[in-house]
C-alpha positions in Angstrom: 97.3 66.3 55.4 96.8 69.3 53.1 98.1 69.4 49.6 98.4 72.9 47.7 99.9 72.9 43.9 101.6 76.2 42.5 101.5 76.5 39.1 105.0 76.8 36.7 105.1 80.4 36.7 105.1 82.5 33.7 108.3 82.8 32.0 109.8 86.3 30.5 105.9 88.3 31.2 107.3 92.2 31.6 109.2 91.3 28.2 108.5 92.9 24.9 107.9 89.6 22.6 111.1 90.5 20.0 113.0 89.6 23.5 110.7 86.9 24.0 111.4 85.5 20.6 114.8 85.7 21.1 114.9 83.6 24.4 113.5 81.0 22.5 115.2 80.6 20.2 118.1 80.2 22.4 116.4 78.0 24.8 115.6 75.5 21.9 119.4 75.5 20.4 121.0 72.7 21.6 124.8 73.2 20.6 124.3 76.5 23.4 123.5 74.1 25.9 120.4 75.4 27.1 117.7 72.7 26.1 114.8 73.0 27.9 114.4 68.8 28.7 117.3 69.7 30.8 115.4 71.1 33.7 118.1 71.2 37.4 117.2 72.1 40.8 119.5 74.8 41.8 119.7 76.3 45.6 121.8 79.1 46.8 121.3 79.7 50.4 122.2 83.6 50.9 125.2 85.4 52.0 122.5 87.8 54.3 125.7 88.9 57.1 124.1 87.4 60.1 120.7 86.1 59.2 119.2 83.9 57.3 117.9 82.8 53.5 117.2 80.4 51.3 116.5 80.4 47.3 115.2 77.1 45.7 114.8 77.2 41.9 112.3 74.0 41.3 113.1 72.2 37.7 109.5 73.3 36.9 110.3 77.4 37.3 109.0 78.5 40.8 111.3 80.3 42.7 110.5 79.5 46.6 112.3 81.7 48.8 112.5 81.1 52.5 113.6 83.4 54.9 114.9 86.7 54.3 118.0 87.4 56.1 118.1 91.3 58.1 117.9 93.5 55.5 118.0 94.4 52.1 121.6 93.3 50.9 119.3 90.1 50.4 118.5 92.0 46.9 121.6 92.0 45.9 121.4 88.7 46.7 118.8 87.4 44.6 119.7 89.1 41.9 122.9 87.2 41.8 121.0 83.9 41.6 118.2 84.7 39.5 118.1 85.2 35.8 117.6 89.5 35.2 114.4 89.3 33.8 112.6 87.8 37.0 110.9 89.9 39.2 108.3 87.3 41.1 108.9 85.0 44.0 106.0 81.8 43.5 106.5 81.0 47.1 108.2 82.7 50.6 108.4 80.7 53.7 108.8 83.2 56.9 110.1 80.0 59.6 109.8 82.7 62.3 109.6 86.4 63.0 112.9 87.5 64.2 114.8 90.5 62.4 117.3 88.0 61.3 114.8 86.4 59.2 112.5 88.7 58.3 114.1 92.2 57.6 115.0 91.6 54.2 111.5 90.3 53.4 110.0 93.2 53.7 112.5 94.7 51.3 112.0 91.5 49.0 108.2 92.5 48.8 109.1 96.1 47.5 110.9 94.9 44.6 109.1 91.4 43.8 106.1 90.2 43.1 105.4 87.2 45.6 102.2 85.5 45.0 101.9 82.7 48.1 103.3 83.2 52.0 103.4 80.6 53.9 104.6 81.7 57.6 104.4 80.8 61.5 102.1 82.5 63.4 104.1 83.0 66.7 105.2 87.2 66.2 108.0 88.5 67.9 108.6 92.3 68.4 105.1 94.8 68.1 107.3 97.0 65.7 108.5 94.3 63.4 105.0 91.9 63.2 103.2 95.2 62.3 105.6 95.4 59.3 105.1 92.5 58.8 101.5 92.4 58.8 100.8 95.4 56.7 103.4 94.2 54.0 101.5 91.0 53.6 98.2 93.1 53.3 100.2 95.6 50.7 101.5 92.5 48.1 97.7 90.7 48.5 99.2 87.2 48.2 97.6 84.0 49.1 98.6 83.6 53.0 98.4 80.6 55.3 99.7 79.6 58.7 100.5 76.4 57.8 98.9 72.7 59.6 101.2 69.2 60.1 102.7 67.8 56.8 101.2 70.3 54.6 102.7 70.0 51.2 103.3 72.7 48.3 103.6 70.4 45.3 105.7 72.5 42.3 105.3 69.6 40.2 105.8 65.5 39.5 108.2 64.4 42.1 108.9 68.4 43.6 107.1 68.9 46.7 108.2 70.9 50.1 106.6 69.3 53.3 106.1 71.4 56.2 106.8 68.7 59.4 107.0 70.9 61.9 104.1 73.8 62.4 105.6 74.4 65.7 102.2 74.4 67.3 103.2 71.4 69.9 105.5 74.5 71.9 104.2 76.7 74.4 107.6 78.2 75.9 109.1 81.7 75.5 111.7 80.9 72.4 110.3 82.3 69.4 113.9 80.0 67.9 111.5 77.5 68.6 108.5 78.2 66.7 110.7 77.8 63.5 108.5 76.1 61.1 110.5 72.7 59.6 110.6 71.5 56.0 111.6 69.2 54.1 112.8 69.8 50.1 112.0 66.8 48.1 112.5 67.6 44.7 115.4 65.0 43.4 117.0 65.4 46.3 116.0 65.9 49.8 116.6 68.8 52.0 115.9 69.6 55.6 115.3 73.5 56.1 115.6 74.4 60.2 115.6 77.8 60.5 116.3 78.5 64.2 114.6 75.4 65.5 116.8 73.9 68.4 116.9 70.8 70.3 113.2 70.9 71.8 112.2 70.7 68.2 114.4 68.2 67.5 113.3 65.4 69.7 109.6 66.5 69.1 111.2 65.5 64.7 112.7 62.6 66.0 109.5 61.2 68.0 107.1 61.8 65.1 108.7 62.2 61.7 108.3 58.9 60.1 111.1 59.6 57.6 114.2 62.6 58.5 116.8 61.8 55.8 118.0 63.6 53.8 120.6 64.1 51.1 121.5 67.9 52.2 120.7 70.0 55.4 120.1 73.8 56.1 122.1 73.8 59.7 119.4 75.4 62.2 120.0 78.6 64.4 122.8 79.5 62.6 125.5 76.6 64.0 124.2 77.5 67.9 125.1 75.3 70.6 121.4 75.1 70.8 120.5 73.3 67.8 122.4 70.2 65.9 122.0 67.2 68.4 124.1 64.2 67.8 120.8 61.8 67.8 119.3 64.1 65.2 121.6 64.7 62.6 122.7 60.5 62.9 118.4 60.5 62.0 119.0 63.4 59.2 122.4 61.7 57.8 123.5 64.5 55.5 126.2 64.1 53.0 126.5 68.0 52.9 125.2 70.7 55.0 125.0 74.2 54.8 125.3 76.8 58.0 124.2 80.7 57.6 125.8 83.2 58.9 128.0 86.2 59.1 131.7 86.4 59.0 132.9 87.4 62.3 129.9 87.9 63.7 129.5 88.4 67.5 127.5 85.5 68.4 130.8 83.4 67.6 128.8 81.4 64.9 129.3 78.3 64.1 130.1 76.6 67.0 133.3 74.2 66.3 131.2 72.2 68.1 128.4 72.0 65.7 131.3 71.8 63.1 132.3 68.5 64.4 128.8 66.9 64.8 128.3 67.2 61.5 131.7 65.8 60.1 130.7 63.2 62.3 127.7 62.0 60.1 129.6 61.9 56.8 129.0 65.7 56.3 130.5 68.1 54.0 129.9 71.3 55.9 129.8 74.9 53.9 129.4 78.3 55.1 128.3 81.0 54.3 130.7 83.2 56.8 133.4 81.3 54.7 132.4 81.4 51.3 130.0 84.2 51.2 126.6 82.3 49.2 126.6 78.7 48.9 125.0 77.4 45.3 124.4 74.0 45.1 122.9 72.9 41.4 121.4 69.4 39.8 120.7 68.8 36.6 118.3 66.3 35.0 116.8 63.7 36.0 
């Protein structure tokens, strides 16, 4: 198992000193409720239409972006979930190279400083794969194709673990090469990308602990994912489905929503409520 540590990001690095001083006073003022000793874990499952993108903001100040949706719509959604002065993403995770997960990342690379990138090596269309490689080279970020159970540590008791680098799969469906990860940072959340039942079956046999508080549902609520045995093993109390309103695929499927509800999960959907935000404050 490899472990990578990402240090807390340097805050406000583009701001003039006078603004820095003012913000420091505000953060130290207890009556405003902006106490630095009350960190929060915030997740934004971004409304990017028929695609996938999730922003994690750790209690230690790092920004992690898992996938980027299909196009520049992600820029508006990111701006709504990040502080107005924030132009840095500490880690980008590309689960797989389909355009509805990758296309928007090319826009993010143009607007934000990207420090680290973890991505699935299986490529989709040659044109998109070339654009992705050019973006990586131009950005100059640290890049990595992960190993099994690689851990990215953000701080004490806060890490992202890659539990499926998809090296076991040898088929033609790019979805099954999706990186699967667990965020363990006071709460446990499983991020499935577009991985389906072949990956779920592999995880059931090879991952000793799949239980989690939350689940980013695989493949936009398609019937190809979210098998009953897998959902029982995860046992989420809540689940988020990322899909576009009125999408031509008819996702999420009603049966998938019923499966989630049968295991006791409260289901939230970007096609119904837009960007879904979940936040925990304190220990």
